[in-house]
N, C-alpha and C positions, 0 to 999 in steps of 0.2 A: 342436499350436498352433493358434490361430483363423486364420480365411482373410487377415482384416486384416493379424494380424501376419505372417504369411507373405507378404503383399502389402511392407510396409514392411519385412520383411526382403529381400525378393529386389530392391527398388529399391534398399537400402543396400548392398547386394552387386554389383548389377551396373549401377545407374542408371535413367534415365529410360525407361518401356515403355507401349505402350498398351492401353487396356482389351481388346482383339481379343490382344497377345500374352500378358496375364495369363492369359487366359480358357483362351485353350491351352495354357499351362505348367501351369494347375491344374486345366486337363478343367473346366473351370464355362462357364456361357453368358457373352455378355460383356457382358447387361443386369443379372445378377446381380453381377459384375465392377463394374459402373459404379454400382451402388447401394452398393456397399462402398467405392467410392472418392469419393461420394460423400460419404459418412459420414465418412471419415479428410479430405477438405476441409472440412468443415465444424468439424470439432476443430482445423483448423489445420496439420494432420500433413503435406498433400500439394498440389500443385498442379499446373497444366496449361499446357502451351505449345504452339499450335498452331502445327505447321509444315507450310508451302507444300509441297506435290507439282507433280509436272510436269503432270498429270493427274486432275481430279476435286476434293475438298474437301480442306481442309488436314487432316491428322493429328493429333489430338489426343495428347500426350505424357505424361505424367505422372512428377511427378519430387516427393522429398520437400522439405520446407519446412527452414532452420533449427531450425525446431521440432521436424519430423520425424527428425531429425539426433539432436537432444539426446534424444531416444529411447531413443537408443544407449551414451547417456555413459556413464562410468564411474562407478558412485553414490560413489566413494572420492574423486572428485575435488578437490570442495571441500576435503574432509581433506588433502591429499597436497599442496595451496596453503597452506593455512593452515600447514604442517609446512615448507616451504620457506620462507615468510616467517619462520616463527620463526627455521629455521637462520640466515637473511640479516639477523634482526634482532641474535641472539646472536653471531654468529660473524662476519657482513661477508661481502661478494660474496668472498672468499676462503674462507671456511669452504664456503660456499655450492657454488662451484668446485670443492672437495673433496669433497664427497658427489656432486655430478657425475661426477667422476672417479673415484670407488671403484663407482659404479652403473655405469659404462661397461667398466671391468674387471671386476667379475663378471660382467656380458655378456658380454664376448668371452671370457671361461674358460668359460661354459657353453656358448655354441655354437662355440667351438674344439674342444671334448670331443667334441660330438655329431657335427661334421663331423667327422673323425679318419679316418672308415675311408672316406671317401668317394672316388672316384678321379678324374672328370671333372667340369668345372663345372657340367652340369647335375645330378648328384647332389646336390654340395656347395647349389645353389641350390635342390632341391628338398626336402632336407632342412631349410634354411633357410625354406622356406615353410612347411612344416608346423610348425617350432617356433612361427613367428610365429602362426600362425592355431589354437592352441593358447592361446597367450598373449594372443587376444581381437581381434588385427588383424585376424580377416577378409582373410586374407593369401592369394595365388595366385601360380601362377606361368606364365607365358607367353613362348613362343620365337620369334624371326623370325628365321630363319637362324641365324646366329652370334649375335645380338642377343638378350638376354634383357631381360624387362620382372618385375619384381619387384612386383605391385600389393597393396597393403593400402586395403580397402575400410572400415576403420574404425582409429580410434587411440583405445585405450582411456584412454591419458594426456594427449589431448589439451588437455584443462581446465588441467592442471600443465605443459605446454608451451607453451601460450599465456602464460602467467604466466612462464614462463622459457625460453626459444629458445634455451637451449644445451642443454634435452633432447633436441632433434631432430639440433643438429649433435652430438650424442656417438650417437647412433643411427646417424648416416650414416658415421663415424669408425669404429664396430665391423663394419659390414658392408665395409669399406674394409680392414682388419686382415683380416680372415678373409678375402676372395679375393686380397691382396697387390697389387703392384707390376704384374702380368700383365693387371690387369682395370680398366678407368675405370668408376665408379660414377656417375653424376651422379642427382639429383631431379628428374625432370622434372614430377609433380604434389607440392603440397602442401596438406593440410587446410586449415593454420595458416592459409596463404592464400589461402581462401574456396574451394580447390577440392574436388572431392568425394571424391577420395583422394588416397591418397600413391602415388607411384608412381617406382619405381628404374629406372634403363635400366643397363645392364651390356653393357661391349663387352670384347673383347678389344684389347689393344694394339697 
C-alpha cells in the first residue's frame, strides 16, 4: 500500500492526526509526511485544523475532507440506491419496507448463528465486531469497565442509508435483538448525521 493510501486509511480508521504522529507510526521523517499531507491537501482529500495548546505554537491536526471520506465509499452505492428507488416505484413504500425487513431477518439469522457459541457479552461483541469488520465497516470493540463501545469507522452502505434511513434503524434493531433485553444499546455517533464514525454504546441494564 502506498504511503498516501496508508495515511488516508489511518485517518479514516482512527481520526485526525499530526504529522509527527504519522511519522512515528509509519517510521518516516516528519518532513516526508508533511510533503505527503500537502499533496493530499492539494487533491482536496485532507485538511488541517490548528489546535491551541497550553504552551508553544498550536498543533496542526490533519483529517479527511468529505471528498477524502468518499474515497472509501461503496463502489456499488449508486446501484443500490437505484434498486431501492425501483422497488419503491414498483411496489410502493410498503414493498420497500418488506425488502428492508427481509434484509434485517437475514442479517439477524447470520449473526445469531455466529454468536451461538459465545458465553459472555464480551465474546459476543468481539465476534460481532469481527463480522462487521469482514463486511467492510472497519469495526472495533472498546471496553470501559462494564460498558462497551462498538465502533464502525466506515459504512459501506452509507450512500444507500442516506437515501433510506430505515436501513440504519434496521441495523440497530438487529444488534438489540442479538443481545436481548438485558442490555441497552444506543447509537452515540452516526456517520449519516455528519460524524466521523458510527458508535454503539452497550450497557447492562
